[in-house]
C-alpha positions in Angstrom: 163.8 119.9 120.9 161.8 118.0 118.2 163.3 115.0 116.6 164.4 115.2 113.0 162.1 113.8 110.4 164.0 111.9 107.8 163.2 111.4 104.1 165.1 108.6 102.4 164.7 106.9 99.1 165.0 103.1 98.9 166.0 101.2 95.8 165.8 97.5 95.0 166.4 95.4 91.9 165.7 91.8 92.9 166.9 88.5 91.6 164.0 88.3 89.2 165.5 91.3 87.3 162.1 92.5 86.3 162.1 96.0 87.5 163.8 98.8 89.4 161.6 99.6 92.4 162.1 103.0 94.0 160.2 104.5 97.0 160.5 107.7 99.0 159.7 107.1 102.6 159.3 109.5 105.5 160.5 108.4 109.0 159.0 110.4 111.9 160.2 108.7 115.0 158.3 105.3 114.9 155.9 106.5 112.2 156.8 105.3 108.7 155.0 106.7 105.7 155.6 106.3 101.9 155.4 109.5 100.0 155.6 108.1 96.5 157.1 105.3 94.5 157.9 104.3 91.0 158.9 101.1 89.1 160.6 101.0 85.7 160.9 97.7 83.8 164.4 96.4 83.3 164.9 95.8 79.6 165.2 92.1 78.7 168.6 92.6 77.1 169.9 94.1 80.4 168.4 91.3 82.5 169.9 88.7 80.2 173.3 90.3 80.5 173.1 90.1 84.2 172.0 86.5 84.1 175.0 85.7 81.9 177.3 87.5 84.3 175.9 85.5 87.2 176.3 82.2 85.4 179.9 83.0 84.5 180.7 84.0 88.1 179.0 80.8 89.4 181.4 78.8 87.3 184.4 80.5 88.8 183.8 80.8 92.5 182.4 84.2 92.0 185.8 85.7 91.2 184.7 89.2 90.3 188.2 90.5 90.3 189.3 87.9 87.8 186.3 88.6 85.6 186.8 92.3 85.7 190.4 91.9 84.7 189.5 89.9 81.7 186.2 91.5 80.7 186.5 95.1 81.9 184.8 96.7 78.9 181.8 94.3 79.1 181.5 94.8 82.8 181.7 98.6 82.7 179.1 98.6 79.9 176.7 96.4 81.9 177.3 98.3 85.2 176.8 101.7 83.6 173.6 100.8 81.8 172.3 99.5 85.2 173.2 102.5 87.2 171.8 104.9 84.5 168.5 103.0 84.7 168.4 103.2 88.5 169.2 107.0 88.4 166.6 107.5 85.7 164.0 105.9 87.9 164.9 108.0 90.9 165.0 111.3 89.0 161.7 110.5 87.2 159.9 109.7 90.5 161.0 113.0 92.0 160.1 115.0 88.9 156.6 113.4 88.5 155.9 114.1 92.2 157.4 117.7 92.2 159.8 116.8 95.0 163.0 118.8 95.5 166.2 116.7 95.8 167.2 119.1 98.6 164.4 117.6 100.7 166.0 114.1 100.6 168.4 113.0 103.3 169.9 110.0 101.4 169.3 107.2 99.0 169.5 103.6 100.2 170.8 101.5 97.3 171.1 97.7 97.5 172.7 97.0 94.2 172.3 93.8 92.1 173.3 90.6 93.9 175.5 88.4 91.8 176.7 86.0 94.4 176.1 85.2 98.1 177.9 82.6 100.1 177.0 82.9 103.8 178.0 80.8 106.8 174.9 78.6 106.5 175.9 77.5 103.0 179.5 76.6 103.8 178.7 75.5 107.4 181.6 77.6 108.6 182.4 81.0 110.1 185.7 81.0 108.4 186.0 84.5 106.9 187.9 83.1 103.9 184.9 81.0 102.8 182.1 83.5 103.1 181.2 86.5 100.9 178.5 88.5 99.4 178.7 90.3 96.0 176.4 93.2 95.0 177.2 95.1 91.9 176.6 98.9 91.8 178.6 102.1 92.2 177.1 104.4 94.9 179.3 107.2 93.6 177.9 107.0 90.1 174.4 107.0 91.4 175.1 110.0 93.7 176.6 111.9 90.8 173.6 111.2 88.5 171.0 112.1 91.1 172.7 114.8 93.1 171.8 113.0 96.4 174.0 111.3 98.9 173.9 107.5 98.6 174.3 104.9 101.3 175.0 101.4 99.9 176.8 98.1 100.3 174.5 97.1 103.2 175.3 93.4 103.4 179.1 93.6 103.7 179.3 94.8 107.3 177.2 91.9 108.5 179.3 89.3 106.6 182.4 90.9 108.0 180.9 90.3 111.4 180.4 86.7 110.4 176.7 87.0 109.9 174.6 85.7 107.1 174.4 89.1 105.4 170.6 88.4 105.1 167.8 88.7 105.5 167.7 92.4 106.2 163.9 92.6 106.3 163.3 91.6 110.0 164.4 94.8 111.5 162.4 96.9 109.0 159.4 94.6 109.7 160.0 95.2 113.5 159.8 98.9 112.9 156.6 98.5 111.0 155.2 96.2 113.7 155.4 99.1 116.2 152.5 100.6 114.3 150.7 97.3 113.9 150.9 96.5 117.6 149.0 99.7 118.3 146.3 98.2 116.1 146.4 94.9 118.0 147.9 93.1 115.0 150.3 90.8 116.9 152.1 88.4 116.8 152.8 88.7 113.1 154.8 87.0 110.4 155.9 88.9 107.3 156.1 86.5 104.4 158.0 87.7 101.3 157.4 85.9 98.0 160.2 87.0 95.7 162.7 84.9 93.8 163.7 83.7 97.2 161.2 83.5 100.0 161.8 84.7 103.5 160.0 85.1 106.8 160.3 87.6 109.6 158.5 86.9 112.9 157.7 89.7 115.3 156.4 88.1 118.6 157.1 87.7 122.3 158.4 85.1 124.6 155.5 83.3 126.4 157.4 83.1 129.7 159.4 86.3 130.0 157.2 88.5 127.9 160.3 89.8 126.0 159.8 91.0 122.5 161.3 88.8 119.9 162.3 89.4 116.3 163.5 86.5 114.1 164.0 86.2 110.3 165.5 83.8 107.8 165.4 82.7 104.1 163.2 79.7 103.4 164.6 79.0 99.9 163.3 79.3 96.3 159.9 80.9 95.8 159.4 82.2 92.3 162.7 80.8 91.1 161.6 77.4 89.8 158.2 78.6 88.7 159.8 81.3 86.5 162.6 79.1 85.2 160.1 76.5 84.0 158.0 79.1 82.3 161.0 80.7 80.6 162.5 77.4 79.6 159.5 75.7 78.1 156.9 78.4 77.3 159.2 81.4 76.8 157.1 83.5 79.2 158.4 85.4 82.3 156.0 83.9 84.8 152.8 81.9 85.4 150.6 85.0 85.3 147.6 84.5 87.7 148.4 80.8 87.8 146.7 80.2 84.5 149.0 77.4 83.5 149.6 75.8 86.9 145.9 75.5 87.6 145.6 73.0 84.8 148.1 70.6 86.5 148.1 68.3 89.5 150.7 68.0 92.3 153.1 65.2 91.7 154.2 64.1 95.2 157.1 62.0 94.0 158.5 65.2 92.4 157.7 67.2 95.5 159.8 64.9 97.6 162.7 65.1 95.1 162.5 68.9 95.3 162.3 69.0 99.0 165.3 66.7 99.4 167.6 67.8 96.6 166.7 71.2 95.2 168.3 73.4 97.9 171.6 72.1 99.2 174.6 73.6 100.9 178.1 73.2 99.4 178.5 70.1 101.6 175.2 68.6 100.3 173.1 69.3 103.4 169.4 70.2 103.0 169.1 74.0 103.4 165.3 73.7 103.9 165.6 71.6 107.1 168.4 73.7 108.6 167.4 75.9 111.6 168.0 79.6 111.3 169.8 81.9 111.1 170.2 81.1 107.4 170.2 82.8 104.0 170.2 81.6 100.5 170.9 82.6 96.9 169.7 81.3 93.5 173.2 80.1 92.9 172.4 77.3 95.4 169.1 76.3 93.9 169.4 73.1 91.9 167.2 72.6 88.8 167.0 68.9 89.4 166.7 66.5 86.4 163.1 65.5 87.4 162.0 69.1 86.6 162.9 68.4 83.0 161.3 65.0 82.9 159.0 65.2 79.9 157.2 62.0 81.0 155.6 64.3 83.6 153.2 66.8 82.0 154.5 70.4 82.0 151.4 71.6 83.9 152.0 69.0 86.6 155.6 70.0 87.0 154.6 73.6 87.2 151.8 72.9 89.6 154.2 71.0 91.8 156.8 73.7 92.1 154.0 76.2 92.9 152.9 74.0 95.7 156.6 73.5 96.8 156.9 77.3 97.2 154.0 77.5 99.7 155.1 74.1 101.2 158.6 75.2 102.3 157.3 78.6 103.5 154.9 76.9 105.9 157.4 74.1 106.8 159.9 76.8 107.9 157.4 78.1 110.5 158.4 74.9 112.5 161.6 76.7 113.4 159.8 79.1 115.7 160.8 78.0 119.2 158.0 76.6 121.4 158.5 79.3 124.0 157.7 82.0 121.3 154.1 82.9 120.6 153.1 81.6 117.2 152.0 84.2 114.6 148.4 84.9 114.3 148.7 87.4 111.5 150.5 86.7 108.2 151.3 89.7 106.1 152.2 89.0 102.5 154.3 91.0 100.1 156.3 90.2 96.9 155.1 89.3 93.4 155.0 85.6 94.0 151.9 85.9 96.1 150.0 87.4 93.1 149.8 83.8 91.9 146.5 82.7 93.5 147.5 79.1 93.4 150.5 79.6 95.7 148.5 81.9 98.0 145.7 79.3 98.3 148.2 76.5 98.9 149.7 78.5 101.8 146.3 79.0 103.4 145.3 75.4 102.9 148.5 74.1 104.4 148.0 76.3 107.5 144.4 75.2 107.7 145.2 71.5 107.3 143.3 71.3 104.1 146.2 70.2 101.9 147.9 66.8 101.5 151.6 66.7 102.7 154.4 64.2 102.4 153.8 61.5 105.0 157.2 62.1 106.7 156.1 65.7 107.3 152.6 65.1 108.6 153.5 65.5 112.3 155.3 68.8 111.6 152.4 70.2 109.6 149.9 69.0 112.3 151.7 71.1 114.8 151.6 74.1 112.5 147.8 73.8 112.1 146.5 77.4 112.5 142.8 77.6 111.5 142.5 81.0 113.2 145.3 82.5 111.0 144.5 85.9 109.4 146.3 86.0 106.1 146.3 89.5 104.4 148.3 91.6 102.1 150.6 94.1 103.8 148.8 96.8 101.7 145.6 96.1 103.8 147.5 97.6 106.8 148.9 100.6 105.0 152.2 99.2 103.8 152.5 98.9 100.0 153.9 95.5 99.4 155.2 96.5 95.9 157.8 98.7 97.6 158.4 96.6 100.8 161.8 95.5 99.7 162.8 98.9 98.4 161.6 100.5 101.7 163.9 98.2 103.7 166.9 100.2 102.2 165.3 103.5 102.8 165.0 102.4 106.4 168.6 101.2 106.4 169.8 104.5 105.0 167.9 106.3 107.8 169.4 104.0 110.4 172.9 104.6 109.0 172.3 108.3 109.5 171.1 107.8 113.1 173.7 105.2 113.9 171.2 102.4 114.6 172.2 98.8 114.0 170.1 96.9 111.4 171.3 93.4 111.9 171.6 91.4 115.2 172.9 88.0 116.3 169.3 86.8 116.5 168.4 87.9 112.9 171.6 87.1 110.9 173.9 85.3 113.3 176.4 88.2 113.3 178.8 88.5 116.3 177.5 91.9 117.4 174.8 94.4 116.5 175.8 95.9 113.1 175.2 99.1 111.3 175.2 98.4 107.6 176.4 100.5 104.7 178.9 103.1 103.5 178.1 106.6 102.4 179.2 108.6 99.3 178.2 112.1 98.2 177.9 113.7 94.8 181.3 114.6 93.3 183.1 112.3 95.7 185.9 109.9 95.0 184.5 106.5 95.9 185.7 104.2 93.1 184.0 101.0 94.3 182.0 99.1 91.7 181.0 96.2 94.0 180.6 95.3 97.6 183.5 95.2 100.1 182.8 91.7 101.3 183.2 90.2 97.8 185.3 87.0 97.5 188.8 87.6 98.8 187.7 90.3 101.3 189.3 88.5 104.3 192.7 88.4 102.6 192.7 92.2 102.3 192.1 92.8 106.0 
């Protein structure tokens, strides 16, 4: 009996709020192939409304129930505009590629993250202190597309006392099955989004056991984009055109490293060992970033270096008994900035100055033989890498395969993520089950 071939759509709208990314992916046993994809820009007005919502929630312990009670009309308006745009993107992709909705098994929908407070941030596994909040009705999306929707992927992991993130490692492990056949191994997948994260697919030097690890490293595009928006009123440093005019300020670099990413008990997230996950709500726009006595170009150049710096620094958390990555596959818009990409390569090659207190760490990470390539070079479109994760999660939900494990998120047991709703169903949820207060409802 032949195994079923699954076709699932994955959807992602990241913290940068720049676009809705949609991809249709076919899963044939271990073979993963993208059929088509589409991105639609998120209107600035909608992005700004989401940023305002996130700011208000950050000021009130992410109390979504309280906000909804007071501002129901505003919330519903924002929510419906968002879901309509997501559905429009899905429907347009299928129409442009002449694909029947009946051929699709499910949509995997992440939703828009508006708050994330995992165990690594609160330094506790107390269920009353941890939560994750994604906005988005799976039911409304199913009704507008006519396709079953699997969504709310992070809640199950949080409820099993995991980090709820990153979810990329298992998808990267699935991709690595193909890469290993091409002798591309061991490999690190490096995502450069608003937040940066790493997934390492390797093996134990002693036992030969296959290993998958993954964790968030902290801000990547976040400070770069904030500086550009705040002072030049531009969305990003396109092609590094502004940053390349500046110089790295190592005093500012040290301040960023020590103070820009802290847990709620003021511990440095960057130096914490995994499992760990982060969220822009925990990134601190330190006063030195607004210090006009430092040229804007120098401040920008420094945060660009900082993005690559903490990505490489976090490789130090790979245990010594695990084979270090030889291949580094890049995806995410942040790597399109050539300054950040070159900084990463130079740090790996030992060709960049580092803070004296980190010299020994970076010396151990010296990897002159590293092969640094875009994931696209190996047949995996980096533009849709994050969206594809949720196509994969939808497929794994249907086949009852766990997508997070104690070694990837710190959860107490292997966990299948998500819930499913079908067109014309009765699912009334507008946000994730593991939103603040979830433990009190159990």
